N, C-alpha and C positions, 0 to 999 in steps of 0.2 A: 555445518548447520547454521542457518540464519534465523533470527527472531523477527517476526512481523507483528507490529502493534497497531491497534486502531483506537483513535481518540475522537473526542468531540461528538460522540453518539454514533460513530461509524460501526461500533461493535454489533449493533442490531442488524446490520447487513451481513454479518458473518457469524450467524448462529449464536449471537450474544457473547462472542468471545472477544476479549480485549487483547489477547495475545495468542499467536500460533508459532510453532517452530517447524521449520522445513529442513529435512535432512538433505534433500536434493536441492541444490542451489541454482536458481535461474542465473543466467549469465549477466543480465542487465536488469535495471528497474523496469523497463518496458516489458521484458519477459516475465518479471514477477507480476506485473499488473495483469498481463494476459492469463497467467496461471491462476491468479486469484479470481479473476472473472469466470474462468471455466470450471475450476475445481472447488473453490471455497465460498464463493458468494451465495448466500441463501435466499436473498430477496431484493427486489427493487434495484436492479443493475443500473438503471438510469441515474441513481444517486451516487454511483461510483465511477461509471464510465460513460462517455459519449462516443459511441462507436468503439473504436480501438484506442481512444485517448482517455486519459484520466480526466474526469470532470473538473471544471474550474471550481475554485473554492476549497480544494483539498491540498493542504501542505504535505510535502513529502520530505522527511528528514532521514538521511542515511548517516548513521553514527553521530546523530545530533547536528548534522550540517544540512542546510537547505539544499535540495537537489539542484536548484537553479544555480547555486554557486559552484556546484560540481559540473556534471555533464548532462543534467536533466535525465530524461529517460534512458540515455545511453550510459549512465553511470554504471560501472561494473560492480558486481557484488562478489564477496568472498566469504569464506568460512569465518564465523564469528560476528558478522555484520548484524546491525540492528536497523530495521526500517520502520519508521513510524508514519502512518497515514492519519492526518488530523484534519477533520472537517472544520472549516471556519464558518460554516453556515448552519449553526445550531442555536437552539433557544438558550436563554440565559436564566 
């Protein structure tokens, strides 16, 4: 199981949930993004994705490490991982 968290106001895009747990683990972060877009996103997909890519202005942390330091969208996921999507484009 992996835990997916949404911060910076992103929870409104996912039925006002700040956290979801997935028993079926996508292989990579890109696969997770595709899954979230298809199955979990409740509204305004343009605020989460631009086509098949994550929209700019969203930080992704895998186990508290920036995905850019890892392998970006190709970062592999495993049981017990925590993935945080954090919008940097929110009001203060």
